C-alpha positions as CSV (number, residue, x, y, z in Angstrom):
1,M,-58.4,5.4,40.4
2,G,-57.8,5.4,36.6
3,F,-55.7,7.8,34.6
4,G,-58.8,9.3,33.1
5,E,-60.0,10.6,36.4
6,Q,-59.0,13.9,38.1
7,T,-56.1,13.4,40.5
8,D,-55.4,15.0,43.8
9,V,-52.1,16.4,42.4
10,L,-54.0,18.0,39.5
11,E,-56.5,19.5,42.0
12,A,-53.6,20.9,44.0
13,F,-52.5,22.9,41.0
14,A,-56.0,24.2,40.3
15,P,-56.4,28.0,40.8
16,E,-57.5,29.2,44.2
17,R,-61.1,30.0,44.7
18,R,-60.5,33.8,44.7
19,K,-58.5,33.6,41.5
20,A,-61.1,31.3,39.9
21,L,-63.8,33.8,40.8
22,A,-61.8,36.6,39.3
23,L,-61.3,34.7,36.1
24,F,-65.0,34.0,35.9
25,R,-65.9,37.6,36.4
26,A,-63.4,38.6,33.8
27,S,-64.9,36.1,31.3
28,V,-68.3,37.7,31.8
29,T,-66.9,40.9,30.4
30,L,-66.2,39.1,27.0
31,A,-69.5,40.3,25.5
32,G,-70.4,38.8,22.2
33,V,-67.6,36.2,22.2
34,D,-68.5,32.6,21.7
35,L,-66.1,30.9,24.2
36,E,-67.0,27.4,23.0
37,R,-66.1,28.3,19.4
38,L,-63.1,30.4,20.4
39,S,-61.5,27.6,22.5
40,A,-62.1,24.8,20.1
41,P,-58.7,23.1,19.5
42,V,-57.3,22.6,16.0
43,P,-56.2,18.9,15.8
44,D,-52.7,17.9,14.8
45,T,-51.2,21.4,14.8
46,A,-48.7,23.2,17.0
47,S,-50.2,26.6,16.4
48,S,-52.6,27.9,19.0
49,S,-56.3,28.0,18.4
50,F,-56.6,30.8,21.0
51,P,-56.0,34.4,20.1
52,A,-53.1,35.9,22.1
53,R,-55.5,38.1,24.2
54,Y,-57.5,35.0,25.3
55,G,-54.5,32.7,26.0
56,W,-55.3,32.5,29.7
57,L,-58.5,30.6,28.8
58,R,-56.6,27.5,27.7
59,P,-56.4,25.8,31.1
60,W,-60.1,26.3,31.7
61,R,-61.0,24.9,28.3
62,A,-58.6,21.9,28.7
63,R,-60.1,21.1,32.1
64,G,-63.6,21.1,30.7
65,L,-62.7,18.9,27.8
66,S,-60.9,16.5,30.1
67,R,-63.9,16.2,32.4
68,A,-66.1,15.5,29.4
69,G,-63.8,12.6,28.4
70,R,-62.5,14.4,25.3
71,Y,-58.9,13.7,26.3
72,A,-57.3,14.1,22.8
73,E,-58.8,17.6,22.5
74,A,-57.8,18.5,26.0
75,W,-54.2,17.2,25.3
76,Q,-54.0,19.5,22.3
77,V,-55.1,22.5,24.3
78,R,-52.6,21.7,27.0
79,Y,-49.9,21.4,24.4
80,E,-50.7,24.8,23.1
81,D,-50.5,26.2,26.6
82,W,-47.2,24.5,27.1
83,L,-45.8,26.0,23.9
84,A,-46.1,29.4,25.5
85,R,-44.4,28.4,28.8
86,P,-42.3,25.2,28.1
87,V,-40.3,25.4,31.4
88,D,-43.2,26.2,33.7
89,T,-43.6,23.1,35.9
90,V,-47.3,23.8,36.4
91,V,-47.9,23.8,32.7
92,V,-45.6,20.8,32.2
93,H,-47.5,18.8,34.8
94,A,-50.8,19.6,33.3
95,L,-49.5,18.4,29.9
96,A,-48.0,15.3,31.4
97,V,-51.3,14.3,33.0
98,E,-53.3,14.9,29.8
99,A,-50.9,13.2,27.5
100,L,-50.9,10.1,29.8
101,R,-54.7,10.0,29.7
102,V,-54.7,10.0,26.0
103,F,-52.3,7.0,26.0
104,A,-54.2,5.1,28.7
105,D,-57.6,5.7,27.0
106,D,-58.7,3.0,24.6
107,T,-60.6,5.4,22.3
108,E,-57.5,6.7,20.5
109,T,-57.1,4.7,17.3
110,D,-54.2,6.5,15.7
111,S,-51.1,4.6,16.8
112,R,-48.7,7.4,15.9
113,R,-50.7,10.0,18.0
114,R,-50.9,7.5,20.8
115,L,-47.1,6.9,20.8
116,A,-46.5,10.7,20.6
117,S,-48.7,11.2,23.6
118,V,-46.9,8.6,25.7
119,R,-43.5,10.0,24.8
120,Q,-44.7,13.5,25.7
121,A,-46.1,12.1,29.0
122,M,-42.9,10.4,29.9
123,A,-40.7,13.4,29.1
124,C,-43.0,15.8,31.1
125,W,-43.6,13.4,34.1
126,A,-39.8,12.9,34.5
127,M,-39.2,16.6,34.5
128,V,-42.0,17.3,37.0
129,L,-41.0,14.5,39.4
130,H,-37.3,15.6,39.5
131,S,-37.8,19.4,39.7
132,A,-37.7,21.0,43.1
133,S,-40.1,23.8,42.0
134,Y,-42.8,21.2,41.5
135,W,-42.6,19.9,45.0
136,Q,-42.3,23.4,46.4
137,E,-45.4,24.5,44.6
138,L,-47.2,21.3,45.6
139,A,-46.3,21.9,49.3
140,R,-47.4,25.6,49.1
141,R,-50.8,24.8,47.5
142,S,-51.6,21.7,49.6
143,G,-50.3,23.2,52.9
144,H,-48.3,20.0,53.5
145,P,-44.5,20.2,53.7
146,W,-42.9,17.3,51.9
147,T,-39.9,15.6,53.6
148,P,-37.2,14.1,51.3
149,A,-38.4,10.6,52.2
150,E,-42.0,11.5,51.4
151,R,-41.0,13.0,48.1
152,K,-39.1,9.9,47.1
153,D,-41.9,7.6,48.1
154,A,-44.5,9.6,46.2
155,S,-42.2,10.0,43.2
156,D,-41.5,6.2,43.1
157,Q,-45.1,5.4,43.4
158,V,-46.1,7.6,40.4
159,A,-43.1,6.3,38.4
160,E,-44.0,2.7,39.1
161,R,-47.7,3.2,38.1
162,I,-46.6,4.7,34.9
163,R,-44.0,1.9,34.4
164,Q,-46.7,-0.8,34.8
165,V,-48.9,0.8,32.2
166,L,-46.0,1.0,29.7
167,R,-44.9,-2.6,30.5
168,D,-48.4,-3.8,29.7
169,D,-48.5,-2.0,26.4
170,D,-45.0,-3.3,25.5
171,R,-46.2,-6.8,26.2
172,A,-49.3,-6.3,24.1
173,A,-47.3,-4.8,21.2
174,E,-44.5,-7.3,21.5
175,R,-41.8,-4.7,21.4
176,P,-38.2,-5.8,21.8
177,V,-36.5,-4.6,25.0
178,V,-34.3,-2.0,23.3
179,D,-37.4,-0.4,21.7
180,S,-39.7,-0.7,24.7
181,L,-41.6,2.2,26.2
182,E,-40.6,0.9,29.7
183,L,-36.9,1.3,28.8
184,A,-37.6,4.8,27.4
185,W,-39.3,5.7,30.7
186,D,-36.3,4.4,32.7
187,V,-34.0,6.5,30.5
188,E,-36.0,9.7,31.2
189,L,-36.1,9.0,34.9
190,A,-32.4,8.2,35.1
191,A,-31.4,11.2,33.1
192,A,-33.5,13.6,35.0
193,R,-32.3,12.2,38.3
194,C,-28.7,12.4,37.2
195,L,-29.2,16.0,36.0
196,A,-30.7,17.0,39.3
197,G,-27.7,15.6,41.1
198,V,-25.2,17.4,38.8
199,L,-27.1,20.7,39.3
200,A,-27.0,20.2,43.1
201,T,-23.3,19.8,43.1
202,T,-22.1,21.9,40.2
203,D,-22.0,25.6,39.7
204,C,-21.4,25.9,35.9
205,G,-24.0,28.2,34.4
206,W,-27.2,26.2,33.9
207,P,-28.7,27.8,30.8
208,V,-32.4,27.3,31.8
209,Q,-33.0,30.8,33.3
210,A,-36.5,29.9,34.5
211,G,-35.2,27.8,37.3
212,G,-31.9,26.3,38.3
213,D,-33.7,23.4,39.9
214,L,-35.4,22.1,36.7
215,A,-34.3,18.6,35.7
216,F,-35.4,16.6,32.7
217,G,-34.3,13.9,30.3
218,P,-33.6,13.6,26.6
219,G,-37.3,13.4,25.7
220,F,-38.0,16.8,27.2
221,L,-35.1,18.3,25.2
222,D,-36.7,16.9,22.0
223,L,-39.9,18.6,23.0
224,L,-38.1,21.9,23.5
225,R,-36.6,21.6,20.0
226,S,-40.1,21.1,18.6
227,A,-41.3,24.2,20.3
228,G,-39.5,26.5,17.9
229,A,-37.4,29.5,18.6
230,P,-36.2,30.5,21.1
231,W,-36.7,27.1,22.7
232,K,-34.7,25.3,20.1
233,A,-31.8,27.5,20.8
234,L,-32.2,26.8,24.5
235,A,-32.1,23.1,23.8
236,E,-28.8,23.5,21.9
237,E,-27.4,25.4,24.9
238,V,-28.4,22.6,27.2
239,D,-26.8,20.1,24.8
240,G,-23.5,22.1,25.0
241,W,-23.8,22.3,28.8
242,V,-24.2,18.5,29.0
243,S,-21.2,18.0,26.7
244,D,-19.1,20.2,28.9
245,A,-20.2,18.3,32.0
246,G,-19.2,15.1,30.3
247,R,-15.7,16.5,29.6
248,S,-15.2,17.7,33.1
249,G,-13.9,14.3,34.1
250,A,-16.5,13.7,36.9
251,A,-18.3,10.3,36.8
252,S,-21.7,12.0,37.1
253,G,-20.9,14.2,34.2
254,D,-19.9,11.3,32.0
255,R,-23.1,9.4,33.0
256,L,-25.3,12.4,32.3
257,R,-23.8,12.8,28.8
258,D,-24.4,9.1,28.1
259,L,-28.0,9.2,29.3
260,M,-28.8,12.4,27.3
261,S,-27.3,11.0,24.1
262,P,-29.2,8.9,21.5
263,E,-27.6,5.8,23.1
264,G,-29.1,6.5,26.6
265,R,-31.3,3.4,26.4
266,Y,-28.1,1.3,26.0
267,T,-26.6,3.0,29.0
268,V,-29.5,2.1,31.2
269,L,-29.4,-1.5,29.9
270,L,-25.8,-1.7,30.8
271,E,-26.4,-0.4,34.3
272,T,-29.0,-3.1,34.9
273,G,-26.6,-5.9,33.6
274,R,-28.4,-6.5,30.3
275,F,-25.3,-6.2,28.1
276,D,-26.2,-9.1,25.9
277,Q,-29.2,-7.2,24.6
278,V,-27.1,-4.1,24.1
279,I,-24.4,-5.9,22.1
280,A,-27.0,-7.8,20.0
281,A,-28.8,-4.6,19.2
282,L,-25.7,-2.5,18.4
283,E,-24.0,-5.2,16.3
284,A,-27.2,-5.7,14.3
285,G,-27.4,-2.0,13.6
286,T,-25.6,0.0,10.9
287,A,-24.2,2.6,13.3
288,T,-21.3,0.5,14.5
289,E,-19.1,0.4,11.5
290,P,-15.5,-0.6,12.3
291,R,-13.2,2.2,13.2
292,A,-10.9,3.4,10.4
293,P,-7.2,2.6,11.1
294,G,-6.3,6.3,11.1
295,D,-9.1,7.2,13.6
296,A,-6.9,7.6,16.7
297,G,-9.4,9.6,18.7
298,P,-11.7,8.2,21.4
299,P,-14.7,6.2,20.2
300,H,-18.0,8.0,20.2
301,G,-21.7,7.3,19.8
302,P,-22.7,3.6,19.4
303,Q,-19.1,2.5,19.1
304,R,-18.3,3.8,22.6
305,V,-21.4,2.1,24.1
306,L,-20.6,-1.1,22.3
307,G,-17.1,-1.1,23.7
308,A,-18.5,-0.5,27.2
309,A,-21.0,-3.3,26.8
310,L,-18.3,-5.8,25.6
311,V,-16.1,-4.9,28.6
312,A,-19.0,-5.4,30.9
313,R,-19.8,-8.8,29.5
314,A,-16.1,-9.8,29.6
315,L,-16.0,-9.0,33.3
316,D,-19.1,-11.1,33.7
317,H,-17.4,-14.0,31.9
318,L,-14.5,-13.6,34.3
319,K,-16.8,-14.0,37.3
320,A,-18.3,-17.1,35.8
321,K,-14.7,-18.4,34.9
322,R,-15.5,-18.4,31.2
323,W,-12.0,-17.4,30.4
324,S,-11.9,-17.8,26.6
325,D,-15.1,-15.9,26.2
326,A,-13.7,-13.1,28.4
327,V,-10.6,-12.8,26.2
328,R,-12.8,-12.7,23.0
329,D,-15.0,-9.9,24.4
330,F,-12.0,-7.9,25.5
331,E,-10.6,-8.2,22.0
332,D,-13.9,-7.0,20.5
333,A,-14.0,-4.1,22.9
334,A,-10.6,-3.0,21.8
335,S,-11.7,-3.2,18.2
336,A,-14.6,-1.0,19.1
337,G,-12.1,1.6,20.5
338,A,-12.7,0.9,24.2
339,S,-9.7,1.7,26.5
340,L,-8.6,-1.4,28.4
341,T,-5.9,0.2,30.5
342,L,-7.8,-0.3,33.7
343,H,-8.6,-4.0,32.9
344,E,-5.1,-5.4,32.0
345,E,-5.0,-7.4,35.2
346,E,-8.3,-9.1,34.3
347,I,-7.2,-9.7,30.8
348,G,-3.9,-11.3,31.9
349,R,-5.8,-13.6,34.3
350,A,-8.3,-14.6,31.7
351,G,-5.5,-15.3,29.2
352,R,-3.5,-17.4,31.6
353,Q,-6.5,-19.4,32.8
354,A,-7.8,-20.0,29.3
355,G,-4.4,-21.2,28.2
356,L,-4.0,-23.6,31.1
357,A,-7.3,-25.2,30.1
358,L,-5.7,-26.1,26.7
359,V,-2.6,-27.8,28.0
360,Q,-3.1,-28.8,31.7
361,N,-4.0,-32.5,32.3
362,R,-4.1,-33.1,28.6
363,V,-2.7,-36.3,26.9
364,R,-1.8,-34.1,23.9
365,P,-1.5,-30.5,25.0
366,D,-2.5,-28.0,22.2
367,W,0.5,-25.7,22.4
368,Q,-0.4,-24.0,19.2
369,A,-3.8,-22.9,20.5
370,Y,-2.2,-22.1,23.8
371,T,0.4,-19.7,22.4
372,G,-2.2,-18.2,20.0
373,L,-4.6,-17.4,22.9
374,L,-1.9,-16.0,25.1
375,Q,-0.6,-13.8,22.3
376,R,-4.0,-12.4,21.8
377,A,-4.2,-11.6,25.5
378,L,-0.8,-10.1,25.5
379,D,-1.7,-7.8,22.7
380,L,-4.4,-6.4,24.9
381,A,-2.3,-6.3,28.1
382,P,1.3,-5.8,26.9
383,E,2.7,-5.1,30.4
384,D,1.6,-8.3,32.0
385,E,4.9,-10.0,32.9
386,E,3.4,-13.4,34.0
387,L,1.5,-13.6,30.7
388,K,4.9,-13.0,28.9
389,R,6.5,-15.8,30.9
390,N,3.7,-18.3,30.2
391,L,3.8,-17.4,26.5
392,A,7.5,-17.9,26.4
393,V,7.0,-21.5,27.7
394,G,4.5,-22.1,25.0
395,C,6.9,-20.8,22.4
396,V,9.6,-23.2,23.6
397,H,7.3,-26.2,23.3
398,L,6.4,-25.1,19.7
399,G,10.1,-24.8,18.9
400,R,10.7,-28.3,20.2
401,Q,7.9,-29.6,18.0
402,A,9.3,-27.8,15.0
403,Q,12.7,-29.4,15.6
404,Q,11.2,-32.8,15.8
405,Q,9.6,-32.1,12.4
406,G,12.9,-31.0,10.9
407,D,12.0,-27.4,10.5
408,Q,15.0,-25.7,12.1
409,D,14.1,-22.2,10.9
410,R,10.7,-22.3,12.4
411,A,12.1,-23.7,15.7
412,R,14.7,-21.0,15.9
413,A,12.1,-18.3,15.3
414,R,10.0,-19.7,18.2
415,F,13.0,-19.8,20.5
416,A,13.9,-16.3,19.6
417,Q,10.3,-15.2,20.4
418,A,10.5,-16.9,23.7
419,Y,13.8,-15.1,24.5
420,E,12.3,-11.7,23.7
421,L,9.4,-12.5,26.1
422,D,11.5,-13.9,29.0
423,P,15.3,-13.3,28.6
424,S,16.0,-14.3,32.2
425,N,14.6,-17.9,31.8
426,E,17.6,-20.2,31.6
427,S,15.7,-23.0,29.8
428,V,14.7,-20.4,27.1
429,V,18.3,-19.2,26.7
430,A,19.6,-22.8,26.5
431,A,17.0,-23.7,23.8
432,L,17.8,-20.6,21.8
433,N,21.6,-21.2,22.1
434,E,21.2,-24.7,20.9
435,S,19.1,-23.7,18.0
436,D,21.5,-20.9,17.0
437,T,24.5,-23.3,17.2
438,R,22.8,-25.7,14.8
439,W,22.0,-22.8,12.5
440,A,25.5,-21.6,12.6
441,E,26.9,-25.0,11.8
442,D,24.5,-25.4,8.9
443,L,25.6,-22.0,7.7
444,L,29.2,-23.1,7.7
445,Q,28.4,-26.1,5.6
446,K,26.3,-24.2,3.0
447,Q,28.2,-20.9,3.0
448,P,25.3,-18.9,1.5
449,V,27.4,-16.1,0.1
450,S,24.3,-14.5,-1.4
451,V,22.9,-13.7,2.0
452,L,26.1,-12.8,3.8
453,T,24.9,-9.4,5.0
454,R,21.8,-10.8,6.6
455,A,23.8,-13.7,8.1
456,I,26.4,-11.3,9.5
457,T,23.7,-9.2,11.2
458,E,22.0,-12.2,12.7
459,L,25.2,-13.8,13.9
460,R,26.3,-10.5,15.5
461,R,23.0,-10.4,17.3
462,I,23.5,-13.9,18.7
463,L,27.0,-13.1,20.0
464,D,25.7,-9.9,21.6
465,R,23.5,-12.2,23.7
466,D,26.2,-14.9,24.3
467,A,29.7,-14.3,23.1
468,T,30.9,-17.8,24.1
469,L,29.1,-19.8,21.4
470,R,32.1,-21.2,19.5
471,P,30.2,-22.4,16.4
472,V,28.5,-19.1,16.1
473,R,31.9,-17.3,16.4
474,K,33.3,-19.4,13.7
475,A,30.3,-19.0,11.5
476,L,30.5,-15.2,11.9
477,A,34.2,-15.2,11.2
478,T,33.6,-17.2,8.0
479,A,30.9,-14.9,6.9
480,L,33.0,-11.8,7.6
481,Y,35.9,-13.4,5.7
482,E,33.7,-14.0,2.6
483,R,32.2,-10.5,2.9
484,S,35.7,-9.0,3.1
485,L,36.7,-10.7,-0.2
486,D,33.5,-9.4,-1.8
487,V,34.2,-5.9,-0.7
488,A,37.8,-6.1,-1.8
489,L,36.7,-6.8,-5.3
490,T,34.7,-3.5,-5.3
491,G,37.7,-1.5,-4.5
492,A,36.6,-0.5,-0.9
493,R,40.0,-1.4,0.6
494,A,39.5,0.1,4.0
495,E,36.2,-1.7,4.6
496,A,37.6,-5.0,3.3
497,M,40.5,-4.7,5.8
498,G,38.2,-3.8,8.7
499,L,36.0,-6.9,8.0
500,M,39.0,-9.1,7.8
501,R,40.4,-7.9,11.0
502,E,37.0,-8.5,12.7
503,A,36.9,-12.0,11.3
504,R,40.4,-12.9,12.5
505,G,39.6,-11.5,15.9
506,L,36.9,-14.1,16.3
507,L,39.2,-17.0,15.6
508,E,40.3,-19.2,18.5
509,P,44.0,-19.0,19.4
510,G,46.0,-21.5,17.3
511,S,43.2,-21.8,14.7
512,D,44.4,-23.0,11.3
513,D,41.7,-21.2,9.4
514,W,42.8,-18.8,6.6
515,A,46.6,-19.2,6.8
516,P,47.7,-19.1,10.4
517,G,50.0,-16.3,11.3
518,R,49.3,-14.2,8.3
519,G,48.1,-10.6,8.6
520,P,44.8,-9.3,7.2
521,K,46.4,-8.2,3.9
522,E,47.9,-11.6,3.2
523,A,44.6,-13.2,4.2
524,V,42.7,-11.1,1.7
525,A,45.2,-11.8,-1.1
526,N,45.2,-15.5,-0.3
527,G,41.4,-15.6,-0.2
528,L,41.1,-13.8,-3.6
529,C,43.6,-16.2,-5.2
530,E,41.7,-19.2,-3.9
531,R,38.5,-17.7,-5.5
532,A,40.3,-17.3,-8.8
533,F,40.9,-21.1,-9.2
534,P,40.1,-23.5,-10.6
535,V,39.6,-22.0,-14.1
536,D,38.2,-23.5,-17.3
537,V,41.0,-22.5,-19.7
538,S,38.8,-23.0,-22.6
539,D,36.3,-20.3,-21.4
540,E,37.4,-16.8,-22.2
541,D,35.1,-15.1,-19.7
542,E,36.4,-17.3,-16.8
543,L,40.0,-16.6,-17.8
544,R,39.3,-12.8,-17.8
545,H,37.5,-13.0,-14.4
546,A,40.3,-15.0,-12.8
547,L,43.0,-12.6,-14.1
548,D,41.0,-9.6,-12.7
549,V,40.7,-11.3,-9.3
550,I,44.4,-12.1,-9.2
551,A,45.2,-8.5,-10.1
552,V,43.2,-7.2,-7.1
553,A,44.9,-9.8,-4.9
554,R,48.4,-8.6,-5.9
555,T,47.4,-5.0,-4.7
556,Y,47.1,-6.4,-1.1
557,E,50.0,-8.9,-1.1
558,V,52.2,-10.7,-3.7
559,L,52.0,-14.3,-2.8
560,P,54.7,-16.8,-3.9
561,G,53.9,-18.7,-7.2
562,V,51.0,-16.4,-8.1
563,A,53.0,-14.6,-10.8
564,D,53.6,-17.9,-12.6
565,E,49.9,-18.8,-12.4
566,Q,49.0,-15.4,-13.7
567,A,51.4,-15.8,-16.7
568,A,50.0,-19.2,-17.5
569,L,46.4,-17.9,-17.5
570,L,47.5,-15.0,-19.7
571,A,49.1,-17.5,-22.1
572,H,45.8,-19.4,-22.4
573,L,43.8,-16.2,-22.9
574,V,46.2,-15.0,-25.6
575,G,46.0,-18.4,-27.3
576,L,42.1,-18.1,-27.4
577,L,42.3,-14.6,-28.9
578,C,44.7,-15.8,-31.6
579,R,42.3,-18.6,-32.6
580,N,39.7,-15.9,-33.0
581,E,42.3,-13.8,-35.0
582,D,42.0,-11.0,-32.4
583,Y,45.7,-10.4,-32.6
584,D,45.8,-6.8,-31.5
585,E,44.1,-7.5,-28.1
586,A,46.2,-10.6,-27.6
587,I,49.3,-8.5,-28.1
588,R,48.0,-5.8,-25.6
589,F,48.1,-8.4,-22.8
590,V,51.9,-8.3,-22.9
591,R,51.7,-5.3,-20.5
592,R,49.7,-7.4,-18.0
593,C,52.2,-10.2,-17.6
594,P,53.9,-9.8,-14.2
595,R,57.6,-9.2,-14.4
596,D,58.3,-11.4,-11.3
597,A,57.0,-14.5,-13.1
598,E,59.8,-17.1,-13.1
599,D,58.4,-19.2,-15.9
600,R,56.8,-17.2,-18.7
601,S,57.8,-19.4,-21.6
602,G,54.3,-20.4,-22.4
603,F,53.2,-16.8,-22.4
604,D,56.1,-15.7,-24.7
605,R,55.2,-18.5,-27.2
606,A,51.6,-17.4,-27.2
607,V,52.6,-13.8,-27.7
608,A,55.0,-14.8,-30.5
609,E,52.2,-16.6,-32.3
610,A,50.0,-13.5,-31.9
611,Y,52.7,-11.3,-33.6
612,A,53.2,-14.0,-36.3
613,G,49.5,-14.0,-37.1
614,R,49.4,-10.2,-37.3
615,A,52.5,-10.2,-39.6
616,R,50.7,-12.6,-42.0
617,R,47.6,-10.3,-42.0
618,R,49.7,-7.2,-42.6
619,L,51.7,-8.8,-45.4
620,S,48.5,-9.8,-47.1
621,E,47.3,-6.2,-46.8
622,G,50.6,-5.0,-48.4
623,D,52.0,-3.4,-45.3
624,T,55.5,-4.9,-45.5
625,A,57.1,-2.5,-43.1
626,A,54.6,-3.4,-40.3
627,A,54.9,-7.0,-41.1
628,H,58.7,-6.8,-40.7
629,A,58.3,-5.2,-37.3
630,D,56.0,-8.0,-36.2
631,V,58.5,-10.6,-37.4
632,R,61.2,-9.0,-35.3
633,A,58.8,-9.2,-32.3
634,V,58.3,-12.9,-33.0
635,R,62.1,-13.5,-32.9
636,K,62.2,-11.5,-29.6
637,Y,59.6,-13.6,-27.8
638,D,60.3,-17.0,-29.5
639,P,63.5,-17.3,-31.4
640,T,62.7,-20.9,-32.2
641,H,59.5,-20.0,-34.0
642,P,59.4,-21.5,-37.5
643,L,60.5,-18.9,-40.1
644,A,58.7,-20.3,-43.1
645,L,55.6,-18.4,-42.4
646,F,54.1,-18.4,-45.9
647,G,54.5,-21.9,-47.1
648,P,57.5,-23.7,-48.8
649,G,56.6,-22.5,-52.4
650,D,56.4,-18.9,-51.6
651,A,59.1,-16.3,-51.9
652,D,60.0,-15.4,-48.4
653,Q,60.3,-11.6,-48.7
654,L,60.5,-11.1,-45.0
655,W,63.6,-13.3,-44.5
């Protein structure tokens, strides 16, 4: 029996004989009315061609048109009748039958109308087959009570017949799977079936007042939106109800929300294991833009479906032992916003097995690729302890390779990473201690004063892990010692003393570093004095700096012999100033000469020369009294200074 013939189901919905007779008699009373003209449909319009008072004639007219093979016209009349009663299962069934006839008929040449008819047919048939009121009405009119098994068999048969017609048309039109009519039909059926199940188990205010047993899919909701007010408002209420069901936390509610969404077709493909087609379609589309870094909310729309598809394919890769492919799909799923909390065990297993394939039974194991792959897996499953231990092993191997290449810094970074991953592994601890020891010894040789703060922080961290590493203790003590001297020069006395005490506390008993037996004050003073020398006595800036350092050192401790060295440096500086004829500043340095200097002869001679030079200048300027005073100063500091200051031929007024 073809779709163009009258069906038993349709006959069961025909009016009873008495009602038919009553309608016929009523129609006779329509004197002077041309029923043929009155009931002629208006093509391609949603407005009714029937006046409101004659609306009850639509089913009769549609039936006559259908029997005459004028399916497109009958479909239009049925649609007009449906607009008046969109949730009446009798009317919906009649529209479903007529729309399917238009699609199955070869006379319809307008492809858009043909597709519109089949989408209408699928939406209405799914609603009818999954609404209890349809089967109740069918049982009442046929006089045959339908058991659940009979209902399922009959429904499956009708659904399969429709599926076959759609499949044939998809094949003829060469439609891709994601755009196929067969998939759209499966979505309608799945959504209506899921909605029926939710309605049967949930008491949450179903908004369709005409019947709490009416179930339909997304296509029927689109039909309701096209029916105008108030049906559009009803469709929005249903959308809200579906969203609430999805947020309820129940699995059926989540599935219903997915099926009723624009991505419902992808949900059905996922449920049937066709995730490759889902991923290809979504990745090729423009609706799957990468999530913004600040978008911390759950993914929605195509992104959510894409994430679910990637997770499903990753799990399939796991079953087939395609470990690397599984890790890659899990990564892509995370990028799409999918939650992987429930799959961390699978991710860890995939990462470990994929890593083993890179190093096990290999002549030259690829430890770089191994650690890279395990790190990617660990980023997805950060609590997997076995994954951490395996990654630590890989880091140790990379550290050994870096040591062989002479890159100690990179080796040490790898060992440190391994220790963070698996601090209880003795081989990891030993490798890191060995690397830290080499680094500390190298630090002692180079003494990078410019990076003391970073070095101190790093050395302290190492000793927090293992306080018995003697080279590290010595390196830290040296760094603290140097830092203490730097701080002392800034005037922060308390901090400098604290650093020096910490440094001396790290020294081994009997150590001869930094003057054994001396206290922290003497150690600071001694260190500063050592920094002051040697000095280029011909460089004024070096002389000034050395004198400043020695002056700071004397505030901590006065060391033997330092006063004489200070006086000697002052003598050189005064001499340089005299050569530059800067006598006034040279003379001011008299106050800086330490009184405890045992040998200040050189300094006194230099000061005497400074006074003599200033005396000459004052005399030339006519200031005889000031010149006399400077000469007396010359005699005070150096009685042996030559008295003929102005040449043998000049009158020596000063003497």
